[in-house]
Each structure stands twice: as C-alpha cells, then as structure tokens.
N, C-alpha and C positions, 0 to 999 in steps of 0.2 A: 293214451290212445293206442290200441293195442292191435295188430296185424297178425299174420299168417306165421307159425312160429315153428316150423319143422326140428327134430330135435339136433340133428347135425350141425354144427359150426361149421361156415365157408370162409374163412376169414382170408384165406386163397385168392376169394373172388373181390375182398375190401374194394371199394369204390368211394368217390365221391363226384359231385358236380355241381356246377353254381346254377342259380335259379335267379332270372330276372323277371320282373313285371311287366307291366305295360311300357313302351319306349318313346313310340309316336315318333317317331325320326321324322325330320321335315326342314325344309328350305322354302322359303319364298317364292324363287324361281320355279319351283315344281309346279306353281299353281295358277290357273287361269283366272288372273283376278276379275275379268268381266262376268264369266261364269259364276264365280261366287258370290259377287255383287247383286247378280239376279237372281240365283237360287239357293244361296247359303250363306247369305248375310250375316244371319247370328253367330256363324262360325269364324267369320274372320278373325276377330280377337285372340281366339283359339289358336289359330293358325298361326299367327304373328308370336304367341307366347312360346307353342314347339318350337316353333323356328330360332327363338332366343334361346332357349333349353338346349336343343341338339348343338346350337354354336358353343354356349360357356360351361353347359353341365355335363352332358353326356362324355365328352372326350374322358372328361376326368372320374367318371364311373369307370370307364373302360379300363383308365392307368391302374385303379385299383384292383379290378377282375386280371389282369394280368400279374400283379404282384401277389393275389393271393393264390393264383393256380401255382406260380413258381415256388409260394410256401410249399403248397400241397403236394406237388410234383417230388420235392424233396424226399417226402416219407412213400414208399412203395405201398403202403396201408391205404394212404390217402388222398391216392394218384387223382387226379383229375379228369374224367373222361369227356368230359363235351361241357359246354354251357348251353342251358335250356332256357327259353322264353316263353312265354305263355300267350303272345299274341297282341295284335295292334303293336308288330313293329312300326308300322309307317302310319302317317298320319292320315294317307287319303284325301278324297275332297280334291282331288287335282284338276277335274274337270274336263279331262279326255285321257283317252289311251295311251297316249302319246307321252304326255306330263307325266300319269301315272307309272308307267315304265320308267321313264328317267328316274321318278321318287324312287322304285325297287333295286335299281342298278346302283344308285349311289349309296343307298342303304345297305348294299351286297359291298359296296366296293369300301363302303366304312368299316363292317365286320370284318373283311379280309386283311385291312390295313390294321386295326387294331388287336385282334386277335389270329394272326399268322399261327398257320398250324393248327386250329384249335377248332372241333368242330361246332358247329351249332346248329340248334335244332329249334323250330317253333311252331306254335300251334298258329292256325289262322284265327283271328280277332276281327270283331265287325269295321274298326278304320281300315284295314287291311285291303276290304272289297267294297269301299262306300265312294260313291261316285262314278261318273261316268270313265266306262272303259277298265276298272279298278278290277274286274275280277279275268279278264281277259288278262290284263297284266301281272296279274298273281299267277297265273298259268304261264305265261313265258317266260318270265324272270324267276319264279322263287320256286315252281317246281324243278326248273335244272340244276338251280342253287341246293336245295335239298336233297337233290339224288347225291349231288358230290359230296355232303357232308355223311350222307347217312353210308355211302361208300368207303368214305374215310374210316369207317368205323368196322364194315365189311365189307371187303372188295367185292364180292358177287350180290350183293344186293339190288334188289329189282330197281327199276325206275320209278321215280317218285312222278306220278301223275293225277294225284290230287293232294288236298290238306290233310287227307287220312293215310296214315302210314305208320308200321311200327319198328322199333328198335330195341333188340335186346343187350343187355350188358352186367355182367356179374351176376349171373342171377336175376336180373329183373327185368322184367317186361315194360317198354314204353309203349303206348297207346295214344298217339295223337288225332283227337278226335277233332272233326269239322261239325261245330256247331250251327254252320249256315249251310249245310245240306242235308236233305231227309232222309239221304242214305245211309247215313253216319250210324243210326241207333242198329240197323241189320250187321254194318259193318263191323260195328264192335260187340254184338254178341256173336258173331262167327269167330273173330280173333279169340276170344275169351274162352270159348267151349275146345280151341287148341293150346290152351295156353298149361305149358309145364314149367314156366319161372316161378322159382318162390316170390316174388314181390310182382306186384302190378301195380304202374304208375300210369294215370289216367290223365291226358294235358287237355285240358278244356279251357276256354277262354272264359265265358261267363260262369257265374255261383252254379252249382247244381243244387248247393244249400244255402237259400236267402240269407242277408245278414248285412247291416245297416239301415241305412237310411232307405234304399233305393230297393226294396225288398220284392219287388216286382219285377227285377233285370234279372231272374234269375231262369236257367233252361228249362223248356218246356213250360212255359208260365200261364199259360191262357188255359182257361176251360176244357176247351176242345183240343188239349195236349195232354191230358192227365193220363190217359194211358200209355204213351209214350214216356213221361214222367215217371210214372210206376214201374214200368220196363227197365228202364236205366237206372233207378234206385235200386230195383233187386239185382241187377246185375253185378252193380257195382258193391252191395254188401254180399254177396256170394263169394265174391273175390276178393274180398277185406281190400279192396284198391285205394290208394293214395291217389284225391285227386288233387292236381296242382293248376292254379287258375289267377285269374286278372279281374280285370273288367271295372272293378268298383274302386280302383284305385287307393284300397283302403289294405291292411292288414288283417288276416282272419286265420283262426285255427280250432278247428270243430270235429267234432265226432257226432256220427248219426248212425241210428237204427233204422234197421230195414223189416219188411216182412219175414218170416222165416227164420229170425235170429241171425240175419247177417248185420253186419255194421262195415263203417268205412269213414275213414277222415279225409278232412278236406283243409287243402292251403292256399293262400292267397295271399299276395304281397303287389305291390306297386314300385317300379323304378320310375314313375316321375317327382321329382322333387326341385325345389326353387334353389335350392342351396347345397353345399356339401355336408351339414353337419344338423340334421334336423332334430326337433326334439319331439318325444312321443306325445300325441293329444287324444284327447277321447277314449281313452284306455278301459276297457269292459273286460270283465273275466268272471266266468262263475253262470251257472244257469239263471240265478237271478236278473242276469243283463240280460238275457237272450227273451225280449219281450217286444210288441208292440211300440214302447217307449224309445226305440231305437230309431223311430221316423225323428225324431229332435234335435238329433245329431246332424240333418241338415234343413232346420227350419224353412228354408226359402224353397225347397225343392217340391215343386207339384204338389202345394197345398191343398188342391182339389181331390188328389187320390188318396189323403191321408186315411181314412177309414180303410180302404181297400188294401193300402201296404200292411196297416195293423192286423186285418183279420190273415195274412199270412202267416203271420206271428204264433197264431190263436192255433191254426192248424197243424206248424211245424214242431212247437214247442215239445210236444210229449214225446218227439222222436230223437230229440236232440240229446246228446249226454254229456256234451263239455262244451266248451264256448271262450275265445278269447278274440278280442279285434282292437284294433290301435289305427290310428292316422299318423303313420310312420312309413314313408316311404326307404326303400335300400334294395338290399339284394339277401340272398340267401348262400350257404356253401348244407347242402342234402349231401348225408353220410350212409353209405350202405355197407354195412360188416356184418356178416351172417344174418340173424333174425333183426336185429336191430338196423333203423331206419331214424336218421335224427336230421334236425334241420337247424344249423346256427345264422338268427338272424342279425343283419348288421344294417346298422343308420346310414343313409344318405351313401355319401362315397367312400365312408369312412372304415377304418380296419377296426373300430369299435363295437363289440358284441353287444347286443342288445339283450338275448334271450334266446334259449335252446329249447326247441319243442320235438317233443318224442311222437315220433308217426306211427311204428311200430317194433316192439318186442322191448321197450323200453321200461 
C-alpha cells in the first residue's frame, strides 16, 4: 500500500500513536429504561452487554495501552503522541439530554483517569449522537473535552466547535471527519486544498470502501449521494490519504484506486471484545476474497437485502487493489517514520502482535 514519498527522510519527526476502534462505553444507569422499553426495546440486550464489557474488559484494555505507551515513550523515535479513537466512543440511546450528558461526562472521567496526561482524540460515531438529546450532549461535553486535547498538542489551537477538526503532528495532517453532518465534505475539500503535510490521515467512523457482510453501511451509500461519494473518493485519491475507521466491528485493510490515477488506503478495526485474548476468525485476503460472497460472513443479517449487498461488490471490485479482513478485535500502534507509515495490530487486550500492515512507503 503506497503513499506519498518525498525524497528526503525526516526521522527526527518520527512518532507513533495508538489506535482504538469502537468502544461503546456504557453503564446501565445512563439509560431511561422506560424510554428504552417504549422506543428501543430491541437495543436493551446490547446495552446490557456493552455495560458489562465496559465494567469487565475495557479497563484491562486501557491498562495495556498505558503499558504500551510507556514502552514506546522510552524510545524517542517511537514516542507516542496521542491515542486516537474512530468513533462510537459511547453507546448513546440514553433517552434524555441529561442522561446523555452523564454518559459523556463519565466517559471523559474514565479517559482522564486511565490515560492521564495523554491526549485522546476521536471522531463522531453514529452511537455518539443516537437518542434524545445526544447531539446537544455531544456538543456540551465533548467539544470542550476535544478542545482541551487539541490544545495539549498545540497551545494556540482553536476551540473545537464541531466534530470536524484537524491536528498536525510530525509531518502528518489528521482530519477528523463528521460523517453525520452534511457540511463535512466541503470542509474536508477546503482543508486539503491547504495541505502541506507529508502524510494525510482522514478519520471517518463508517467505511469509505465497503467490506464484510454489511456492504451498504459505507459512507454516501445511497444512489442520491453518488456525487458526494465520487467527490470524496477523488479527494482521498489525490491526497493519497490513509483513512482510519470502524463501525463494522471488524478488521479491514485495503487499497482503492480513484479516477485520475489516485489511490488511498483504508484501515479499520474494532475494540469491542468479549475477552482478553481472542483468536482471529473469518480471515480473508486477496482480491479473490473481495466478492459478494462476503455476505455469508453474517448469514442472519438482513437476508432480504442480500442481492443489493452483493451488487455493491460488483461495482467496487474493479477499483480495489488489495484486501484483507478478519473478525479480531484489539488495538493498533501506528508508526510514522519519514515516508513509511505502518500499523502493528494487536489482539484483544494483549501485547501479542498479530500482524503488521504497511500503509505508506513500505
């Protein structure tokens, strides 16, 4: 997977960051149970499960992150600049603005306790703004929190007033894209027109390129959004972007060509795990795996839409140049060193390296 490769190396700017997938931080007391029973009865078991994982598994994951960061920071060439999370930080579905704000505040308190003095950056996921009052709570709690995180990296940084914001670090531009705001595409175009950084990361919660059984869950998937999709693909290709995301709760690494000869890579992961040391399942690799048969990965998911989901792969396949997929939750360490960007993928809450993915210059 190739990226932008100027001739000069800049090892003095080498750094790393930790990457997390969806987390769905949750506690039962964050929810109006009567509201759930009336309007979201089908989500109650999911909420109970995420509350259990928040209590039993998530602290162990963050303990591993602290250990990993300590090791990275012992080497100046590997220093960990921040932790980045790809959205669905919280579960949402609280039932009121007051409870949504409580959930967000307790998520922030958890992060501050688990990762003291470590910037934590994230994009907006659909669950972060799902339920009564969730959008207002996102603004009232997470905008000030993100402002604090960004200013810890650059003191004179502007106030974060939406889920669209940028950070620069060591010759890399990080664009946090709000997939749930119609103004985001124009914003990204304007930001990338001014880009001077060597590498370009774009953090978007849902996939840009579809993968897995849920192939209609990608950004700008509807027919009436075709122009937006084509514009986004062209922007990413021209900038040889590295797209980081989640939403599907699976590992994915792929490269896609775009009109005019551009290319970009996409890396996705999940940090939702049932236990500390999961084994990989449903491993797929190579273009022979990028077909409509991916719908078989989740045979009980929306069987009435199977033909539609298969057709997505018929349209995309000619532009996809490499592909890998697995059902394996965990976290990643992304290393940026001159022209090279690589991702070390770790399984579950362990320090067990599963694989390394070259994202640029490898």
